[in-house]
VMD Tcl script that draws the C-alpha trace (Angstrom):
set ca {
  {14.13 14.64 -13.70}
  {11.22 12.35 -12.76}
  {7.89 12.54 -14.52}
  {5.56 15.31 -13.39}
  {2.24 13.49 -13.48}
  {-0.52 14.61 -11.20}
  {-1.54 12.70 -8.06}
  {-3.56 9.52 -8.07}
  {-7.11 9.72 -9.38}
  {-9.81 9.96 -6.74}
  {-12.78 8.82 -8.80}
  {-14.47 5.57 -7.90}
  {-14.66 4.48 -11.53}
  {-11.58 3.71 -13.63}
  {-12.52 4.51 -17.24}
  {-11.76 2.31 -20.19}
  {-8.41 3.62 -21.42}
  {-6.99 0.98 -23.72}
  {-4.06 0.01 -21.51}
  {-3.22 -3.70 -21.51}
  {-1.04 -3.75 -18.39}
  {-2.02 -6.34 -15.79}
  {-2.99 -3.61 -13.33}
  {-5.34 -2.00 -15.86}
  {-6.53 -4.80 -18.10}
  {-10.16 -4.14 -18.90}
  {-11.38 -7.72 -18.78}
  {-13.08 -9.58 -15.99}
  {-10.48 -11.83 -14.28}
  {-11.17 -15.50 -14.96}
  {-10.83 -16.25 -11.24}
  {-14.16 -14.47 -10.68}
  {-16.22 -16.53 -13.09}
  {-16.83 -19.45 -10.72}
  {-18.34 -17.11 -8.10}
  {-21.01 -15.33 -10.11}
  {-23.74 -17.63 -8.78}
  {-22.57 -17.45 -5.16}
  {-24.47 -15.83 -2.33}
  {-23.58 -12.15 -2.41}
  {-21.85 -9.96 -1.54}
  {-18.75 -12.14 -1.72}
  {-15.08 -11.18 -1.87}
  {-12.99 -13.29 -4.26}
  {-9.22 -13.67 -4.10}
  {-7.68 -13.80 -7.59}
  {-4.72 -16.22 -7.61}
  {-4.02 -15.82 -11.31}
  {-3.88 -12.04 -11.01}
  {-1.75 -12.38 -7.87}
  {0.91 -14.47 -9.59}
  {1.16 -12.22 -12.63}
  {0.96 -8.90 -10.82}
  {3.39 -9.66 -8.00}
  {5.92 -11.06 -10.44}
  {5.59 -7.97 -12.60}
  {6.16 -5.67 -9.63}
  {9.09 -7.79 -8.42}
  {10.70 -7.87 -11.86}
  {10.30 -4.13 -12.35}
  {11.91 -3.47 -8.96}
  {14.81 -5.87 -9.59}
  {15.57 -4.20 -12.90}
  {16.40 -0.93 -11.14}
  {19.53 -2.18 -9.35}
  {22.39 0.01 -10.60}
  {25.67 1.63 -9.61}
  {26.00 -0.39 -6.44}
  {22.52 0.51 -5.17}
  {20.07 -2.32 -4.67}
  {16.36 -1.52 -4.91}
  {14.18 -3.71 -2.72}
  {10.41 -3.91 -2.18}
  {8.93 -4.76 1.22}
  {5.19 -5.45 1.07}
  {3.28 -3.62 3.80}
  {1.52 -6.41 5.72}
  {-1.17 -4.15 7.21}
  {-2.56 -3.47 3.73}
  {-3.91 -7.01 3.53}
  {-2.46 -9.76 5.74}
  {-4.22 -12.58 3.84}
  {-1.82 -15.57 3.86}
  {-2.47 -16.02 0.13}
  {-1.20 -12.50 -0.50}
  {1.88 -13.13 1.65}
  {2.53 -16.40 -0.21}
  {2.49 -14.56 -3.54}
  {4.81 -11.90 -2.12}
  {7.22 -14.53 -0.78}
  {7.22 -16.41 -4.08}
  {7.94 -13.14 -5.87}
  {11.04 -12.55 -3.78}
  {9.74 -9.45 -2.00}
  {10.37 -8.61 1.65}
  {7.68 -7.42 4.07}
  {7.15 -4.40 6.30}
  {5.60 -4.88 9.76}
  {4.24 -2.41 12.31}
  {3.80 -4.78 15.26}
  {5.24 -7.97 16.64}
  {1.96 -9.68 15.77}
  {2.65 -8.86 12.14}
  {6.23 -10.09 12.55}
  {4.93 -13.42 13.87}
  {2.46 -13.62 10.99}
  {5.30 -13.04 8.51}
  {7.51 -15.68 10.11}
  {4.69 -18.23 9.97}
  {4.23 -17.38 6.29}
  {7.85 -18.33 5.63}
  {9.72 -15.02 5.79}
  {13.03 -14.88 7.63}
  {13.58 -12.09 10.19}
  {16.10 -10.42 7.90}
  {13.33 -10.11 5.30}
  {11.26 -7.94 7.67}
  {11.42 -4.13 7.90}
  {10.05 -2.72 11.19}
  {8.22 0.61 11.22}
  {5.69 2.58 13.22}
  {5.37 3.84 16.80}
  {4.21 0.48 18.23}
  {6.52 -1.92 16.41}
  {7.54 -3.83 19.59}
  {3.93 -4.38 20.75}
  {2.72 -6.55 22.39}
  {6.15 -7.96 23.28}
  {9.36 -8.42 21.28}
  {9.77 -11.80 19.63}
  {13.00 -13.69 20.15}
  {14.10 -13.49 16.55}
  {16.33 -11.37 14.38}
  {18.16 -9.54 13.14}
  {15.57 -7.61 11.18}
  {16.43 -6.08 7.82}
  {15.85 -2.58 9.19}
  {14.34 -0.81 12.19}
  {13.09 2.74 11.67}
  {12.35 4.62 14.88}
  {9.45 7.02 15.21}
  {11.01 9.34 17.79}
  {14.37 10.44 19.16}
  {13.59 8.60 22.39}
  {12.96 5.33 20.57}
  {16.15 5.78 18.55}
  {18.18 6.21 21.74}
  {16.62 3.08 23.24}
  {17.31 1.11 20.06}
  {20.94 2.22 19.92}
  {21.40 1.13 23.54}
  {20.33 -2.39 22.58}
  {22.87 -4.75 21.07}
  {21.85 -4.23 17.42}
  {23.22 -7.11 15.30}
  {25.86 -6.36 12.69}
  {24.50 -5.97 9.19}
  {21.14 -4.58 10.25}
  {19.96 -1.04 9.47}
  {18.79 1.41 12.14}
  {17.38 4.86 11.48}
  {14.48 7.23 11.92}
  {11.29 8.05 10.11}
  {11.48 11.64 8.84}
  {8.56 14.04 9.15}
  {8.79 16.01 5.89}
  {8.64 19.78 5.81}
  {5.17 21.15 5.08}
  {3.45 17.80 5.73}
  {1.18 17.55 8.77}
  {1.77 14.16 10.36}
  {1.75 12.50 13.76}
  {4.70 10.32 12.72}
  {8.43 10.69 12.67}
  {11.02 13.29 13.63}
  {11.51 16.75 12.19}
  {15.11 16.86 11.02}
  {14.63 20.47 9.93}
  {14.60 21.29 13.65}
  {18.24 21.91 14.61}
  {18.08 20.38 18.14}
  {16.29 17.30 16.78}
  {18.84 16.86 13.98}
  {21.67 17.16 16.52}
  {20.04 14.61 18.85}
  {19.50 12.11 16.02}
  {23.07 12.50 14.77}
  {24.48 11.97 18.27}
  {22.41 8.84 18.79}
  {23.42 7.36 15.44}
  {27.07 8.12 16.15}
  {26.82 5.68 19.05}
  {25.84 2.73 16.86}
  {28.18 -0.19 16.34}
  {30.12 0.63 13.14}
  {28.92 -2.66 11.66}
  {25.30 -1.46 11.84}
  {24.01 0.52 8.86}
  {22.27 3.89 9.12}
  {19.05 4.62 7.26}
  {16.28 7.18 6.88}
  {12.63 6.45 6.19}
  {9.91 8.66 4.73}
  {6.29 7.84 4.01}
  {4.07 10.35 2.25}
  {1.20 9.34 0.00}
  {1.14 10.95 -3.45}
  {-2.61 11.25 -2.92}
  {-1.84 13.86 -0.25}
  {0.96 15.84 -1.93}
  {0.60 14.94 -5.62}
  {3.13 12.92 -7.58}
  {5.36 15.93 -8.30}
  {5.20 16.91 -4.62}
  {6.23 13.37 -3.67}
  {9.48 13.66 -5.62}
  {10.18 16.99 -3.92}
  {9.67 15.40 -0.50}
  {12.08 12.58 -1.33}
  {14.72 14.98 -2.66}
  {14.43 16.92 0.60}
  {14.98 13.73 2.61}
  {18.09 12.95 0.54}
  {19.42 16.35 1.53}
  {18.62 15.65 5.19}
  {20.43 12.31 4.91}
  {23.52 14.22 3.84}
  {23.16 16.43 6.95}
  {22.88 13.32 9.13}
  {26.07 11.92 7.59}
  {27.99 15.11 8.26}
  {26.73 15.50 11.83}
  {27.04 11.86 12.90}
  {30.14 10.82 11.00}
  {28.18 7.77 9.87}
  {27.39 7.12 6.20}
  {23.74 6.65 5.29}
  {23.47 3.22 3.70}
  {19.69 2.88 3.25}
  {16.78 5.06 2.19}
  {13.25 3.72 2.71}
  {10.76 5.66 0.57}
  {7.59 4.10 2.00}
  {4.43 3.34 0.06}
  {1.12 5.03 -0.72}
  {1.08 4.44 -4.50}
  {-1.54 2.44 -6.34}
  {-0.52 -0.16 -8.90}
  {-0.65 2.17 -11.89}
  {1.25 4.91 -10.08}
  {3.97 2.51 -8.97}
  {4.52 0.87 -12.35}
  {3.93 3.85 -14.62}
  {5.35 6.71 -12.58}
  {7.41 5.84 -9.50}
  {9.58 3.05 -10.88}
  {10.34 4.77 -14.22}
  {11.37 7.91 -12.33}
  {13.50 6.13 -9.76}
  {16.76 5.86 -11.79}
  {17.04 9.66 -11.91}
  {16.48 9.79 -8.17}
  {19.17 7.17 -7.56}
  {21.62 9.23 -9.59}
  {20.87 12.35 -7.57}
  {20.99 10.42 -4.29}
  {24.38 8.87 -5.05}
  {25.79 12.31 -5.80}
  {24.87 13.33 -2.24}
  {25.26 9.97 -0.47}
  {28.35 8.18 -1.73}
  {27.80 5.13 0.52}
  {24.15 4.60 -0.36}
  {23.71 0.87 -0.98}
  {19.99 0.19 -0.69}
  {16.67 1.86 -1.48}
  {13.56 0.24 -0.03}
  {10.01 0.70 -1.30}
  {7.01 -0.37 0.75}
  {4.25 -1.12 -1.77}
  {1.08 -2.17 -0.02}
  {-1.82 -0.86 -2.07}
  {0.22 -1.17 -5.26}
  {0.67 -4.90 -4.67}
  {-2.59 -5.94 -3.05}
  {-5.22 -3.75 -4.71}
  {-5.65 -5.80 -7.93}
  {-5.70 -9.15 -6.09}
  {-9.40 -9.33 -5.11}
  {-12.85 -8.58 -6.49}
  {-16.26 -8.14 -4.91}
  {-19.32 -9.79 -6.44}
  {-22.61 -8.05 -5.63}
  {-26.21 -8.38 -6.78}
  {-28.74 -5.74 -7.81}
  {-31.61 -5.46 -5.32}
  {-33.62 -2.73 -7.01}
  {-33.58 -0.40 -10.01}
  {-34.61 3.21 -9.82}
  {-34.92 5.10 -13.06}
  {-36.10 8.14 -14.90}
  {-35.50 9.71 -18.30}
  {-31.83 9.19 -19.08}
  {-31.04 8.13 -15.51}
  {-30.60 4.70 -14.01}
  {-29.71 4.11 -10.37}
  {-29.42 0.70 -8.76}
  {-29.33 -0.53 -5.18}
  {-27.00 -3.48 -4.54}
  {-26.48 -5.85 -1.62}
  {-22.94 -4.60 -0.98}
  {-22.21 -1.43 0.98}
  {-19.38 0.87 1.95}
  {-18.72 -1.55 4.79}
  {-17.56 -4.04 2.14}
  {-15.51 -1.51 0.12}
  {-14.61 1.36 2.48}
  {-11.99 2.77 0.08}
  {-14.38 2.91 -2.89}
  {-14.26 6.71 -3.13}
  {-10.53 7.09 -2.51}
  {-8.98 4.98 -5.22}
  {-9.96 3.81 -8.73}
  {-12.04 0.66 -9.12}
  {-13.27 -1.14 -12.23}
  {-16.86 -2.32 -12.65}
  {-18.24 -5.18 -14.75}
  {-21.53 -6.86 -15.45}
  {-21.13 -10.37 -14.14}
  {-23.19 -12.02 -16.86}
  {-23.50 -12.96 -19.55}
  {-20.08 -11.91 -20.80}
  {-18.35 -10.02 -18.00}
  {-18.55 -6.78 -19.98}
  {-16.85 -3.69 -18.56}
  {-18.94 -0.74 -17.45}
  {-17.56 2.59 -18.72}
  {-18.29 6.07 -17.44}
  {-21.92 7.17 -17.75}
  {-24.80 8.70 -15.83}
  {-25.75 5.84 -13.50}
  {-25.29 5.57 -9.75}
  {-24.75 2.47 -7.61}
  {-26.18 2.75 -4.11}
  {-25.23 0.47 -1.24}
  {-27.73 -1.53 0.78}
  {-27.50 0.55 3.96}
  {-29.41 3.68 5.00}
  {-26.17 5.70 5.27}
  {-26.20 8.88 3.16}
  {-22.57 8.20 2.26}
  {-23.29 4.68 0.99}
  {-22.75 5.50 -2.70}
  {-20.48 2.96 -4.37}
  {-20.24 4.60 -7.79}
  {-21.44 7.79 -9.40}
  {-21.16 8.39 -13.13}
  {-21.20 4.73 -14.14}
  {-22.55 3.49 -17.49}
  {-25.23 1.00 -16.42}
  {-26.75 -0.93 -19.34}
  {-30.32 -0.57 -20.49}
  {-32.45 -3.36 -19.10}
  {-30.43 -3.91 -15.92}
  {-32.71 -5.61 -13.41}
  {-32.94 -6.89 -9.87}
  {-30.93 -10.10 -9.57}
  {-28.24 -9.05 -12.05}
  {-24.67 -9.45 -10.86}
  {-22.06 -6.70 -10.80}
  {-18.35 -7.16 -10.07}
  {-16.04 -4.56 -8.53}
  {-12.35 -5.27 -9.01}
  {-9.32 -3.66 -7.30}
  {-10.63 -4.32 -3.78}
  {-7.67 -6.35 -2.51}
  {-5.98 -3.66 -0.39}
  {-7.63 -1.55 2.32}
  {-11.09 -2.36 0.94}
  {-10.38 -5.80 2.37}
  {-8.42 -5.09 5.53}
  {-10.64 -2.17 6.63}
  {-13.98 -3.81 5.78}
  {-16.36 -4.19 8.70}
  {-19.71 -5.76 9.59}
  {-22.60 -3.33 9.27}
  {-26.33 -3.76 8.98}
  {-26.09 -7.53 9.47}
  {-27.96 -7.87 12.76}
  {-26.41 -10.58 14.90}
  {-24.72 -12.35 11.99}
  {-21.23 -11.11 12.82}
  {-21.68 -9.60 16.27}
  {-19.90 -9.21 18.57}
  {-16.51 -8.73 16.92}
  {-13.77 -11.07 18.11}
  {-12.55 -10.14 21.56}
  {-15.82 -8.67 22.89}
  {-17.96 -10.67 25.29}
  {-21.67 -10.91 24.74}
}
mol new
graphics top color blue
foreach p $ca { graphics top sphere $p radius 0.5 }
foreach p [lrange $ca 0 end-1] q [lrange $ca 1 end] { graphics top cylinder $p $q radius 0.2 }
display resetview
């Protein structure tokens, strides 16, 4: 059975824990050092970390191929579409997952072939389908979309299927295969596919929402549903896409080590299973960037030190939802462990607290530099201009 670790940590501070893995190494990345004197706040891409981390993820995924089942990773473009991230992903031999035709075009320009692209989401053909293909897989978000896809001339060798809405999980996405009429409709649609087209099922549930143990239960349930689809449609399920949602530590320390047991159980139920796809977004991109910020003011009292910095939650909107590591930028890039200090963002928002329970050093002063690592995923792609006056207004696409 897979490990039974708890869900991902929610604290903003990742404590010093002695691990030497690339996704946890408690040293300031060398790529940051040349930016400590820059105007702040500044986001820094870490090419050295990118090369090492993506290769580690790719190698760990490749090592899981067994018993005729190939395990493949498709980086979720929406997590961070930075061309430098996509270049590292391409060099590492990973595929990509896209949720729009704009993302497909971005992937093609980055060097990916159409058959290295997995299509997901309810708006995957927006704004208009590109004249390319076949794609590696197309997972439909509704019975209606599945019927429309089956009616198209799907190229041989591709995979077509549906995204499953798991039992007990509230979601706006996917189809509920526990509903008998829905299961029947999906099976009938898949039965109409060209026999040379593979059948697949997709599920995406974050372990942050259901816990790591709950995630394995969801996936086992989907394997059972895949068996029902096989029996009802007369078509073997060739591909299972297990989605993303893991951070780097969860992927490397929990998901991948537990996957062989899952593959064994899945092959017992699905004799024709040939491919398992993972969609790591956060797990790939999160370690690939850092944010350099400067202390504006120090507020203190007996045993308490709070600082105000020139970054804000607009720069790191995921700061409270996933673990981040903190460092003093100078003189030695020393790590900041857990403690009693608080880091406050520059804005007047009550929620603009970047870290609580951080060990700030005695003597910290205005002008000192702090570095936040692990900001390469949604902290980058969801960042937004705030409190900057006219500096970045209006956003692209809005007229003045």
